[in-house]
N, C-alpha and C positions, 0 to 999 in steps of 0.2 A: 377114482378121481384124482389127479394130481394137484400139486399146489397151484400151477398157472390157471388150472380150471377153476379152483376154489376162487381165487382172485378175480377171474373172469366173470363168474357169475355175481361176484359182489358191484363189479363195474357194471354189469348189466342191471342191476338193482339199483344202483345210483342214477342211472339214466332215467329222465324224467321224475325223480324222486325230488326235485327240489332243494337238494341238499339237507331235506329233514331225516333225521336218523331213523325214527319210527317209519317214515314211508319207504326207506331204503329196506327195512327189515321186513315189512310187508311184502315189498315186492320180491325179496330174496326168498320167502317163504312160497312165495306163488311159482316163481322160476322153478325152484330146486322140486317142488311138488310134482312138477310136469316129468321129472325125470324118473329112471330107473330106482326101486328102493336101494339098491347096491351103492348108486351114485349118491344118495341122501347121508347112508352110512359113511361112505368116504368123505363126505363134508363134513359130517359131524367129528371125524378122525382128524381132519386136518384143522378145524375149529380148536379143538383142544391143544393141538400142536401150536398154533398159532398163539393161543392165549397162555400157555407155558413159558413160549420164549418171550413172550412181553411181561411176564411176570418178573420185574426188574425193581430193583428199590428205587433207584433214581426215575422211572417212570411213575411209580408211586407217588414220589415228592412232587412231581410234576403235576398228577392229578390233585394233590392234596394242595398245591398253590393255586392251581385254576380253580378248583372247584370250592375253595375255602374248607378243605377238610375231603378225607376220604378212608370211610371204614373199608374192611375187607370187600364188602359187597359193592359201596359206592366205587372200588377200584376195579371190581369185575365191569360194572357197568360203565364205567370211563374207557375201558379196553373194549367193550362192544361197542362204544360211540365210535373210538378210534378205528374199529374195522370198517365203520359205514364209512370212513374218509377214503378208503382204496388202500391198496399195497403200497404205494410209493410213500404216502405220510405216515402210513403205519410204520415200514420198515425203517423210514427214518426216524421216527419218535423212538424205535425201540434201540437203535443204535445210539443216538444223541437226542434224548428227552426235552433238552432246552430248544431244540428246533421247532418244537410247538409253539415258539413264541413267533415264530414267522407266520403263522397261519391268522389271516384278517379277522376270524371270528375270535380266536382266541384272543387277539390284540383287543378288540372291540367289548370281550368279556371282563377285561379289566376295570372298564367303567361301568358296563352294565349289570355285572355280577351274574351273566348267564352261566349256568354248569352244563357240564358235558358228560351226558350218560345216554346209554341205551341198552337197557336191561332186554329188550325185544331182540336185540341183535343175537344176543345168547342163547334164545330159544328157538332160532330157525330150524334147526335140522330136527327138533322134536315137534315142532309144527307142521313141517314140511312132511315129515315121515306118518304123522296122524292123518293129515289130509290126503296123502298118496294112499295109504293102506288100512285105514281105520284101526292100526295098531299102534302100541307103544316101539319107540325106536330101540332097537336090542341093546343090552349094555355092553361097553367097549371091553373086548378082549383084552387088547394090549393097552391097558390105561400108560398115560404118560407121567413121566416121573414128576414130582414136585420139585419146583427149583429151592435153591438153597438161598434164604435171605440173611446171611448172618454179617452183612454189611448195612444193616439198618441204622438210619443215623433220624435224629429229632426234627421232624418236618417242622416243627414249630420254631426252631433255632434258626433266626433270621440270618445270621452270620454264616451258617451252614447251608441255607438256601443260597446265598449269594455266590457262595464258594462254588456249588454243585451245578447250580443252574441260573447263572448270572442274568440271562435274558429275560426269564421268566419270572426272577426275582425282582427285576427291575419294573416290571408289569404289574406284579401282585404281592409283593411285600411293601413297597411304596408305590400305590398304582399313580398315574400320570394324573394331573389337575385336569379338569374338564375344560 
């Protein structure tokens, strides 16, 4: 499976899911389970690469601001949600985490307190493989290297949040009045 195929499958899963992340994940499982097991393994490999590429300090800071905190698992689930938003949104957020402030649902979350996570999206290849073969997904032969997070900053430092993520900080450090 190529990277374009990976994102095309996610786009197909988004169609008819009403924007609900868990529905996107469920549709992705169903669509992927219809493919050859090798494609499912390929999807899993691309998912690991996408998650590794998005394991960035400032994106974690964005998740922290938007969700009112983000543990290790919370950041994983946030990136699962981000995958459900499609390739363009995902790529833009990885390159410029502050761009998430442009998403209408994120802007609305400054008032509603909605959190963005989708653990189910992370399990798509395992569930699809099990559904297609009644077996467990084989272990990755060539694991993706863990990223370097040496540039960590204090996500509770409001001044640093304003400096690094000014648009998100404007929404979540001092949320707008209703």
